[in-house]
Structure formats: C-alpha cells, structure tokens
Backbone bond lengths (Angstrom), bond angles and torsions (degrees), N, CA, C in turn:
res aa  C-N    CA-C-N  psi(-1)  N-CA   C-N-CA  omega(-1)  CA-C   N-CA-C  phi
1 M - - - 1.458 - - 1.526 110.01 -
2 I 1.332 117.07 139.19 1.455 122.89 -176.43 1.528 110.31 -91.45
3 H 1.336 116.74 135.18 1.462 122.41 -179.67 1.526 109.43 -133.10
4 K 1.333 115.13 152.09 1.464 121.56 170.07 1.521 108.04 -107.79
5 T 1.327 116.78 135.00 1.458 120.72 179.42 1.518 109.64 -155.23
6 L 1.309 116.35 156.36 1.455 120.86 170.01 1.522 108.66 -85.39
7 G 1.324 116.47 150.04 1.452 120.55 178.43 1.516 111.33 -144.74
8 I 1.321 115.69 157.13 1.461 122.79 174.06 1.524 107.11 -118.83
9 I 1.319 116.04 117.69 1.456 121.23 -177.84 1.527 109.52 -69.60
10 L 1.338 116.85 129.20 1.460 121.21 -179.94 1.519 112.48 -110.91
11 H 1.344 117.10 -35.81 1.455 119.14 -173.76 1.523 109.26 -161.09
12 T 1.319 116.74 143.32 1.459 120.60 176.18 1.531 109.94 -129.32
13 T 1.326 115.35 146.82 1.458 122.06 178.74 1.524 108.50 -133.97
14 K 1.324 116.57 135.09 1.459 120.02 176.84 1.525 109.95 -64.98
15 Y 1.345 115.11 138.72 1.462 121.16 178.65 1.518 107.12 -139.93
16 S 1.287 116.32 107.74 1.467 123.94 -173.17 1.524 109.50 67.34
17 D 1.315 116.58 -172.90 1.465 120.28 -174.71 1.520 112.87 -73.70
18 T 1.319 118.03 -26.08 1.467 119.10 -172.02 1.524 114.15 -127.05
19 S 1.320 117.98 0.82 1.464 120.29 -173.83 1.520 111.95 -114.28
20 L 1.326 114.81 161.25 1.460 122.06 176.87 1.519 109.76 -130.93
21 I 1.324 115.47 146.45 1.459 120.75 165.94 1.520 106.75 -102.90
22 I 1.307 116.36 127.15 1.461 122.61 -174.14 1.515 109.40 -117.93
23 Q 1.307 115.69 130.85 1.459 120.45 169.98 1.526 107.88 -103.39
24 A 1.322 114.89 126.44 1.455 120.40 -175.88 1.514 109.76 -138.42
25 Y 1.328 115.02 148.64 1.456 119.04 171.27 1.520 106.79 -97.68
26 T 1.330 116.56 118.44 1.458 121.36 -174.16 1.522 111.20 -107.85
27 R 1.322 114.26 154.34 1.461 119.09 179.09 1.529 111.22 -64.62
28 N 1.324 117.51 -42.02 1.465 121.46 -172.34 1.520 114.52 -87.08
29 F 1.341 117.06 -30.20 1.467 119.46 -168.76 1.527 113.72 -124.89
30 G 1.331 118.18 4.72 1.455 119.92 -178.50 1.517 111.56 70.49
31 L 1.321 116.57 -146.34 1.456 121.64 -178.23 1.526 109.98 -76.07
32 Q 1.336 115.59 125.14 1.464 120.56 -177.70 1.521 110.35 -138.92
33 S 1.337 114.63 152.06 1.465 121.49 172.75 1.523 108.33 -109.22
34 Y 1.328 115.86 130.73 1.465 121.63 -177.67 1.523 109.70 -126.92
35 I 1.314 115.01 150.40 1.453 120.69 169.67 1.523 107.92 -109.97
36 I 1.315 115.68 138.29 1.459 120.71 175.08 1.523 107.20 -131.10
37 N 1.307 115.98 129.26 1.463 121.93 -174.90 1.523 111.64 -96.10
38 D 1.324 113.73 158.84 1.462 122.45 170.77 1.534 111.96 57.28
39 V 1.332 116.37 43.59 1.475 119.15 179.05 1.519 112.02 -107.70
40 R 1.320 116.88 -11.42 1.463 119.56 -177.96 1.517 112.17 -113.84
41 S 1.335 116.05 14.17 1.458 119.72 177.14 1.522 109.90 -90.99
42 K 1.306 117.09 163.70 1.461 121.47 -178.28 1.517 112.09 -64.75
43 R 1.331 117.23 -27.82 1.465 119.98 -177.00 1.531 112.92 -89.60
44 S 1.330 116.78 0.40 1.455 119.72 -177.94 1.520 111.19 -65.58
45 K 1.339 116.00 138.54 1.463 122.00 178.29 1.535 111.71 -92.00
46 N 1.319 116.91 -9.46 1.462 120.61 -178.92 1.523 111.16 -78.28
47 K 1.319 117.32 130.31 1.448 122.43 -179.26 1.529 110.40 -85.25
48 A 1.315 115.45 153.78 1.460 120.70 -178.32 1.519 112.03 -61.12
49 S 1.340 117.21 -30.19 1.466 120.84 -177.95 1.526 112.19 -62.33
50 L 1.323 117.57 -22.31 1.461 121.19 178.71 1.518 112.33 -65.08
51 F 1.317 117.08 -24.82 1.454 120.95 -171.61 1.529 112.66 -114.39
52 Q 1.337 116.33 14.25 1.456 120.11 176.50 1.530 109.69 -75.72
53 P 1.338 117.94 146.64 1.467 120.00 177.40 1.523 112.00 -54.88
54 L 1.312 115.63 133.96 1.459 126.59 178.89 1.529 113.97 75.57
55 A 1.328 117.88 8.11 1.462 119.02 172.00 1.525 109.37 -60.94
56 I 1.329 116.09 133.06 1.469 121.34 177.45 1.522 106.74 -96.37
57 V 1.330 116.36 116.74 1.461 120.14 -168.68 1.529 112.02 -128.40
58 N 1.334 114.25 154.19 1.457 122.32 168.56 1.526 107.18 -89.08
59 L 1.320 116.49 131.91 1.454 120.96 -177.55 1.521 111.11 -124.75
60 V 1.317 115.26 139.23 1.463 121.83 164.70 1.519 105.04 -113.49
61 V 1.335 116.35 116.53 1.463 120.51 -169.37 1.520 110.87 -133.55
62 S 1.320 114.39 159.39 1.467 120.49 169.59 1.516 106.73 -104.79
63 N 1.308 116.22 114.49 1.464 120.74 179.62 1.528 109.87 -117.29
64 T 1.318 115.82 117.74 1.460 120.66 176.49 1.518 108.77 -126.53
65 N 1.298 116.85 150.66 1.461 121.34 -179.72 1.527 112.08 -67.10
66 K 1.312 117.05 -24.30 1.459 120.95 -174.28 1.527 112.47 -81.75
67 A 1.335 116.85 -27.26 1.460 120.12 -173.31 1.522 111.88 -95.47
68 K 1.341 116.15 129.98 1.461 120.13 175.03 1.532 110.75 -80.29
69 L 1.321 116.47 -28.61 1.454 121.80 179.43 1.521 108.11 -113.64
70 Q 1.336 115.71 108.41 1.459 121.04 -178.23 1.532 109.91 -86.52
71 R 1.324 116.05 177.33 1.463 119.54 -175.98 1.522 110.79 -125.81
72 I 1.336 115.68 136.98 1.472 122.28 174.05 1.518 108.45 -96.88
73 S 1.326 115.94 127.51 1.469 119.00 175.60 1.529 111.79 -102.09
74 E 1.337 116.53 -27.12 1.470 120.09 177.27 1.516 109.47 -143.56
75 I 1.335 116.44 144.81 1.454 121.73 177.52 1.520 109.40 -147.30
76 S 1.329 116.68 138.38 1.464 121.45 177.10 1.519 108.96 -151.75
77 I 1.319 116.31 156.38 1.464 121.37 179.35 1.522 109.89 -70.43
78 H 1.325 115.81 129.23 1.469 121.25 175.86 1.518 111.05 -90.60
79 H 1.325 116.44 -44.04 1.468 120.78 178.94 1.524 108.46 -131.46
80 P 1.333 117.87 105.81 1.471 119.44 177.52 1.522 110.30 -75.04
81 Y 1.321 116.44 126.11 1.460 120.21 -179.93 1.526 111.17 -69.91
82 I 1.321 114.52 139.25 1.460 121.40 -178.84 1.525 111.42 -92.13
83 S 1.333 116.60 -39.39 1.468 118.70 -171.07 1.527 114.98 -127.19
84 I 1.330 119.07 -26.71 1.464 120.16 -174.27 1.534 112.88 -54.18
85 P 1.329 120.41 -45.49 1.471 118.89 -177.99 1.526 113.96 -69.66
86 Y 1.328 117.38 -16.09 1.465 120.73 -171.84 1.528 113.66 -112.61
87 N 1.314 117.63 -4.84 1.457 122.88 -179.42 1.527 108.28 -109.70
88 V 1.340 116.81 120.54 1.460 121.16 -173.54 1.527 111.47 -60.18
89 T 1.332 117.42 -44.78 1.463 120.85 -178.62 1.522 110.59 -65.27
90 K 1.331 117.24 -47.53 1.458 120.51 -179.47 1.528 111.24 -63.74
91 S 1.322 116.68 -37.17 1.466 119.73 178.77 1.522 111.24 -63.96
92 A 1.342 116.66 -40.16 1.462 120.56 178.70 1.523 111.10 -67.31
93 V 1.339 116.56 -41.13 1.462 120.87 177.68 1.534 109.52 -64.25
94 A 1.337 117.00 -43.26 1.466 120.91 179.99 1.529 111.29 -63.66
95 M 1.322 117.31 -40.71 1.464 120.79 178.12 1.524 110.46 -61.35
96 F 1.321 116.05 -41.13 1.456 121.10 -179.67 1.525 111.34 -65.98
97 I 1.335 117.53 -50.25 1.468 118.86 -176.84 1.526 110.92 -70.31
98 N 1.330 118.02 -25.93 1.461 119.63 174.12 1.531 110.33 -63.28
99 E 1.329 116.21 -42.11 1.461 119.39 179.04 1.533 110.99 -67.47
100 I 1.339 116.34 -37.25 1.462 119.94 176.79 1.526 110.17 -61.05
101 I 1.336 116.82 -49.84 1.469 121.13 179.96 1.530 110.74 -59.65
102 Y 1.330 115.95 -46.35 1.457 121.46 -175.67 1.529 112.09 -61.31
103 K 1.341 116.19 -36.66 1.454 119.88 -177.22 1.529 113.55 -90.72
104 A 1.342 116.56 -19.22 1.469 119.30 -174.47 1.519 113.59 -95.73
105 I 1.332 117.62 -32.66 1.467 119.97 -174.75 1.525 109.79 -92.29
106 K 1.312 116.02 122.54 1.463 121.81 -176.07 1.530 112.85 -117.48
107 E 1.321 117.24 -18.09 1.459 121.28 -168.88 1.525 112.12 -74.53
108 D 1.335 115.56 134.16 1.462 120.61 176.18 1.528 110.68 -104.06
109 N 1.330 115.80 31.44 1.459 121.98 173.35 1.520 108.49 -117.12
110 G 1.313 116.47 144.00 1.456 120.27 -178.17 1.521 112.04 -64.08
111 D 1.323 116.51 138.11 1.459 123.29 175.21 1.527 106.03 -139.02
112 E 1.313 115.93 93.90 1.461 119.96 -174.16 1.521 112.15 -63.40
113 E 1.324 118.01 -34.15 1.465 120.21 179.59 1.529 110.56 -66.12
114 L 1.325 116.82 -42.81 1.460 120.17 176.95 1.520 110.22 -63.80
115 F 1.330 116.97 -43.88 1.461 119.35 179.77 1.528 110.88 -60.54
116 E 1.332 116.59 -43.62 1.464 120.09 179.77 1.522 110.66 -62.63
117 F 1.331 117.16 -40.22 1.464 119.91 177.37 1.522 110.81 -60.55
118 L 1.324 117.43 -46.79 1.463 121.12 -179.38 1.527 110.81 -62.95
119 Q 1.323 116.14 -48.24 1.456 120.01 -178.43 1.530 111.31 -62.47
120 N 1.320 117.39 -46.70 1.465 120.77 -178.97 1.526 111.47 -65.05
121 S 1.323 116.82 -36.25 1.468 120.14 178.54 1.520 110.70 -65.09
122 L 1.320 117.08 -43.29 1.459 120.72 179.92 1.524 111.35 -65.84
123 M 1.309 117.01 -41.50 1.459 120.30 178.57 1.520 110.88 -66.74
124 L 1.343 116.98 -36.11 1.458 120.85 176.85 1.524 110.34 -63.79
125 L 1.325 117.51 -45.66 1.460 120.95 177.99 1.520 110.88 -59.88
126 D 1.312 116.53 -42.48 1.461 121.18 -178.27 1.524 112.17 -64.60
127 L 1.327 117.09 -36.65 1.463 121.02 -174.14 1.523 113.32 -91.99
128 K 1.332 117.55 -9.08 1.463 119.94 -178.10 1.522 111.11 -60.98
129 T 1.318 115.53 136.32 1.460 120.40 177.22 1.523 111.48 -110.72
130 D 1.338 117.22 -9.45 1.457 120.52 179.05 1.529 110.08 -104.37
131 N 1.303 117.22 -168.16 1.454 123.56 -177.48 1.531 111.38 -60.60
132 C 1.337 117.12 137.96 1.474 120.14 178.00 1.523 110.96 -120.93
133 A 1.343 116.86 26.39 1.465 121.16 -176.37 1.517 112.90 -66.47
134 N 1.330 117.75 -23.52 1.466 121.32 -178.86 1.522 113.20 -100.77
135 F 1.315 117.12 -0.76 1.466 120.52 -170.94 1.524 112.36 -58.59
136 H 1.319 117.16 -47.28 1.466 120.88 -174.77 1.520 111.73 -66.26
137 I 1.334 117.32 -31.50 1.465 119.98 177.31 1.524 109.97 -68.95
138 Y 1.325 116.28 -48.75 1.466 120.64 177.69 1.526 110.11 -58.28
139 F 1.333 116.65 -42.39 1.463 121.62 -178.64 1.532 110.97 -61.61
140 M 1.321 117.62 -47.74 1.466 120.24 -177.56 1.520 111.58 -63.28
141 I 1.328 116.18 -41.81 1.463 119.43 -179.66 1.524 110.71 -60.79
142 H 1.323 116.47 -46.22 1.462 119.54 -174.31 1.528 112.71 -82.77
143 L 1.323 118.48 -23.46 1.470 120.06 171.60 1.521 110.20 -63.27
144 S 1.326 117.08 -34.62 1.469 120.16 -178.03 1.524 112.62 -60.68
145 R 1.335 117.13 -24.56 1.471 120.61 176.83 1.530 110.38 -59.95
146 Y 1.332 116.37 -41.96 1.466 121.19 -176.82 1.534 111.61 -80.10
147 L 1.324 116.40 -15.90 1.459 120.68 179.92 1.518 112.52 -94.92
148 G 1.336 116.21 -7.46 1.453 119.83 172.44 1.514 116.59 98.32
149 F 1.350 118.30 10.98 1.469 118.30 179.11 1.530 111.73 -137.16
150 Y 1.316 116.28 39.20 1.464 122.03 177.80 1.532 109.66 -60.79
151 P 1.340 118.57 138.99 1.471 120.87 -179.31 1.530 112.56 -54.03
152 Q 1.322 115.02 133.81 1.461 121.17 -178.73 1.524 110.85 -103.66
153 G 1.340 115.11 147.25 1.449 120.24 179.67 1.519 111.37 81.19
154 K 1.330 115.97 -162.47 1.453 121.28 179.32 1.518 110.00 -154.81
155 Y 1.318 115.08 163.71 1.457 120.23 178.65 1.522 109.86 -73.00
156 T 1.320 116.50 129.21 1.463 123.62 171.68 1.524 107.29 -142.32
157 D 1.318 116.48 174.54 1.462 119.83 177.27 1.522 111.80 -61.45
158 S 1.315 116.45 -29.60 1.468 120.45 -178.77 1.529 113.20 -95.94
159 T 1.335 118.23 -11.19 1.474 122.23 174.69 1.529 107.69 -130.47
160 S 1.308 115.33 73.98 1.470 121.54 -171.10 1.522 113.52 -103.63
161 I 1.323 117.36 5.00 1.467 122.45 179.96 1.527 108.26 -119.65
162 F 1.350 116.72 131.80 1.463 118.59 175.66 1.522 109.07 -99.96
163 D 1.319 115.27 119.24 1.460 123.33 179.35 1.527 108.21 -86.07
164 L 1.333 116.29 108.38 1.464 120.67 -177.47 1.523 111.72 -66.16
165 R 1.309 117.11 -33.95 1.468 120.55 -178.57 1.531 111.28 -69.80
166 E 1.335 116.13 -44.13 1.463 120.44 -179.49 1.518 112.42 -85.74
167 G 1.320 117.01 -18.43 1.461 120.72 179.08 1.513 113.77 72.38
168 S 1.325 117.05 35.47 1.460 119.66 -177.39 1.527 111.00 -151.12
169 F 1.337 114.80 157.94 1.460 121.17 175.31 1.533 108.25 -79.84
170 V 1.332 115.68 130.65 1.465 120.47 -175.71 1.528 109.74 -128.97
171 Q 1.322 114.43 172.36 1.467 120.28 -174.43 1.522 113.22 -81.79
172 N 1.338 116.82 -41.90 1.460 120.79 -171.05 1.520 111.94 -116.71
173 I 1.320 115.30 154.86 1.457 121.06 173.79 1.533 108.64 -59.31
174 T 1.321 115.84 135.14 1.468 120.43 -174.01 1.531 111.29 -76.97
175 L 1.325 115.58 161.74 1.459 121.35 176.94 1.528 111.34 -76.27
176 H 1.313 117.33 -21.13 1.470 121.24 176.36 1.533 109.22 -95.93
177 P 1.335 118.55 165.92 1.463 120.82 -173.27 1.528 115.57 -83.95
178 H 1.329 117.25 -1.65 1.463 119.90 -172.32 1.531 111.06 -95.06
179 F 1.311 115.87 80.10 1.459 120.26 178.15 1.524 109.61 -151.11
180 L 1.328 115.68 161.85 1.465 121.82 174.97 1.516 109.12 -103.37
181 T 1.318 115.38 136.81 1.463 119.45 174.09 1.524 109.04 -68.71
182 A 1.323 115.69 170.01 1.464 120.40 -176.28 1.536 113.01 -55.47
183 P 1.350 119.87 -46.89 1.477 118.63 179.93 1.528 113.29 -59.44
184 D 1.339 116.69 -42.65 1.465 119.38 178.79 1.524 111.67 -72.25
185 S 1.330 116.86 -30.95 1.462 120.42 176.18 1.530 110.90 -65.57
186 I 1.317 116.80 -35.95 1.467 120.88 175.81 1.524 109.84 -62.58
187 L 1.341 116.93 -44.52 1.466 120.62 179.54 1.519 110.85 -61.12
188 L 1.337 116.42 -45.29 1.465 120.15 178.08 1.520 110.53 -58.96
189 N 1.308 116.92 -46.17 1.465 121.22 -179.94 1.524 111.44 -61.33
190 N 1.331 117.02 -37.53 1.467 120.49 178.65 1.523 111.43 -62.20
191 F 1.330 116.60 -38.89 1.466 120.33 177.92 1.524 110.98 -69.59
192 I 1.318 116.61 -35.84 1.463 120.22 -179.47 1.525 110.88 -63.86
193 V 1.310 116.93 -42.65 1.463 120.60 -175.73 1.531 112.54 -85.33
194 A 1.327 117.42 -16.64 1.469 119.99 -179.48 1.522 110.31 -71.18
195 G 1.313 116.76 140.68 1.461 121.38 175.49 1.515 111.09 -78.65
196 S 1.318 115.39 174.41 1.469 120.54 -176.06 1.522 112.64 -66.25
197 T 1.323 118.02 -16.02 1.465 120.66 178.79 1.527 112.11 -106.94
198 N 1.341 117.47 -1.46 1.466 120.75 -174.82 1.519 114.17 -110.46
199 Y 1.326 117.97 -16.65 1.461 119.28 -171.86 1.525 112.84 -65.72
200 E 1.333 118.78 -28.47 1.456 120.14 179.93 1.523 112.07 -72.73
201 Q 1.328 117.55 -12.65 1.454 120.63 176.89 1.529 111.99 -80.15
202 L 1.333 116.54 -11.21 1.461 120.04 177.54 1.527 109.01 -70.74
203 K 1.314 116.31 128.14 1.458 121.71 -175.91 1.529 110.11 -95.80
204 L 1.329 115.65 117.64 1.455 121.75 178.00 1.523 109.12 -127.42
205 T 1.321 115.66 143.40 1.454 119.08 169.97 1.531 108.17 -76.08
206 K 1.326 116.27 166.48 1.455 119.48 178.52 1.526 110.90 -60.23
207 E 1.350 117.09 -37.93 1.457 121.25 -179.74 1.528 111.17 -68.71
208 Q 1.329 117.71 -40.34 1.467 120.91 177.46 1.522 110.81 -63.10
209 R 1.324 115.58 -43.04 1.469 119.80 179.92 1.530 110.26 -63.79
210 K 1.328 117.03 -41.44 1.466 121.37 179.19 1.522 110.95 -62.97
211 Q 1.333 117.13 -46.30 1.462 120.53 -178.23 1.523 111.68 -63.93
212 L 1.330 116.52 -42.03 1.460 119.20 -179.17 1.520 110.83 -68.21
213 L 1.333 116.54 -39.35 1.458 119.40 179.68 1.527 111.21 -66.15
214 M 1.323 117.70 -42.24 1.463 120.44 177.75 1.527 110.65 -62.56
215 A 1.340 116.36 -37.17 1.465 120.03 177.48 1.523 110.95 -64.90
216 L 1.332 117.03 -39.20 1.462 120.25 179.41 1.527 111.29 -67.97
217 I 1.331 117.21 -36.82 1.463 119.94 176.19 1.536 109.63 -63.22
218 T 1.329 116.50 -41.77 1.463 120.23 175.05 1.523 110.72 -62.21
219 F 1.317 116.65 -42.14 1.465 122.64 177.29 1.523 110.99 -54.88
220 Y 1.323 116.55 -45.04 1.465 120.94 178.79 1.535 110.61 -67.70
221 R 1.322 117.08 -41.12 1.470 119.54 179.43 1.523 111.37 -60.53
222 L 1.326 116.21 -34.95 1.458 120.68 -179.01 1.525 112.66 -73.20
223 H 1.326 116.60 -22.77 1.466 119.37 -172.31 1.528 114.30 -117.70
224 V 1.338 117.61 -9.47 1.468 120.74 178.84 1.524 108.43 -117.46
225 T 1.318 116.85 120.93 1.458 121.69 -179.63 1.529 111.11 -61.56
226 S 1.318 116.46 132.84 1.476 122.97 176.91 1.525 112.33 56.84
227 F 1.325 116.00 39.04 1.472 119.29 -179.75 1.525 111.29 -68.43
228 G 1.319 116.99 -43.65 1.456 121.33 172.17 1.517 114.90 74.58
229 E 1.324 114.79 -164.07 1.466 123.18 -176.89 1.527 110.34 -82.91
230 I 1.331 115.73 144.89 1.461 121.35 175.08 1.528 108.31 -100.86
231 K 1.312 117.12 102.20 1.464 121.92 -172.75 1.522 113.09 -71.46
232 S 1.330 117.18 -28.80 1.461 120.59 -175.97 1.526 112.61 -79.02
233 Y 1.336 117.18 -4.27 1.458 119.81 -177.89 1.532 111.41 -60.71
234 S 1.331 117.18 -40.95 1.463 120.26 -176.56 1.518 111.87 -62.95
235 I 1.340 116.79 -36.14 1.469 120.65 177.32 1.519 110.13 -68.72
236 L 1.315 115.92 -43.53 1.469 120.75 179.01 1.516 110.73 -59.80
237 E 1.316 117.22 -42.34 1.466 121.53 -177.60 1.532 111.01 -63.10
238 E 1.319 117.82 -35.55 1.456 121.45 179.74 1.525 112.34 -69.77
239 V 1.337 115.70 -33.82 1.472 120.17 -172.22 1.512 112.94 -89.67
240 V 1.345 117.36 -41.88 1.450 120.93 -174.09 1.522 109.93 -88.38
241 A 1.309 115.93 123.58 1.475 121.21 -177.83 1.510 110.40 -75.73
C-alpha cells in the first residue's frame, strides 16, 4: 500500500551501483529502512541534498507489516535548510544531534509528537541568528522526554545531586559513580526550566559545557540499550567554544 509521509533522513548506505538504503524517522511509521533505486546513476533526477543526514523530506513509500525493507517511490525536500550546511558551528551541532537521534531512537511505530519535536528543533537550529553553543545540550535534555527518561524532580537545597542512573534529583551523593555534583546539577536544572528561546542566555564556560555534555552522553548510555560511543563528539568539541 502506498503512503505519503514526512521523514527525517538519518543514515544512508550504498546498495548496488545505483541504489541506496535509507534509514529515516518518519511521522507516520517511526524509524524505517527504505530502498530507493536508480539514485546514483548519471540520469538520476534526485539531488544529493535529498539524502544528507537530517534532511527533512516528503516521501511516497510502500509500507507493509511483512517487509523489513520498505521502498521509496518518490522523494522531495520538504524544508530546504538555509544555514546549517554553510555554517561550521551549526554543521557540527547537526552532525552531533544526528548521531544522537540515530543511536537513541529505536521505535518503528509512528510518534507524531516526537517527529514534531525533531522537525521543529532542526528548523529552529537552521533559523537561529544568535549563538547556538548550548543547542545540543538543550536538545538532548528535551529529547529524553520523548524517549521515556526525562529528568524527574528539580534542584533544591535538599535535592542538590542529580542521579544519572535513576534520572532524578536526590538528596545524597549516590553509592555508584553516575551522578552530577551540585554545581553541575544546577546547570542541568537551569536547562530544564529554560524555554526554547531562553536556553542560549545561560552562561557556561567551555569546561562546564563539556562536563555537562559528557554527563548527558552517560545519561543516554544508562537508559538507551546499545547506545555506544558518540564519534562526532570530538568534532563538536573543537568547533563549539
């Protein structure tokens, strides 16, 4: 059966001389793998930008419950990026969050709220004209809401430690090593309460940003099966001050 849906390209793999296998997160069907033929031949009308990571595309697809590899019959750009491909900082941030999405989202069922969050976040990054040094931290914190392990509670004088394993603010330092000290717990809490237009006003040193980001990567590893290493982190660290 043929369906129309929006999708966000996460990963592509060459398949034969002219075909690609595409993994995309779609509005209607969640995470899906598709094959598209005749895209790498000289006569192909499809542009390379259609298959770049995080491209937001219109898809006409055949989705059946029996097939693990679905088929794309039509693809076109839904939202052409204005700045992400041409801005070094935004490109590094986009590469990082693409890897986070690719490794964190496992569900092959449609979740329109999650899709809207991803799409709106990408469009926000693309249209931002001010500093985006905090974007990936804000994104990871709020993506966790849709993945089922959003931080619980809040920072107070009596709950000044964030337990990464339990995902909540607690009173005492934990017996295991996966926790944030009070200063880092304050930073995390500030991001939680900040709105989508206020988080960039939070002032962090490069070292504070690095420590909080590493803690969030650990947070994801503790709560997402087979999350693994984030290879794009080293590039992000070089670019974002």
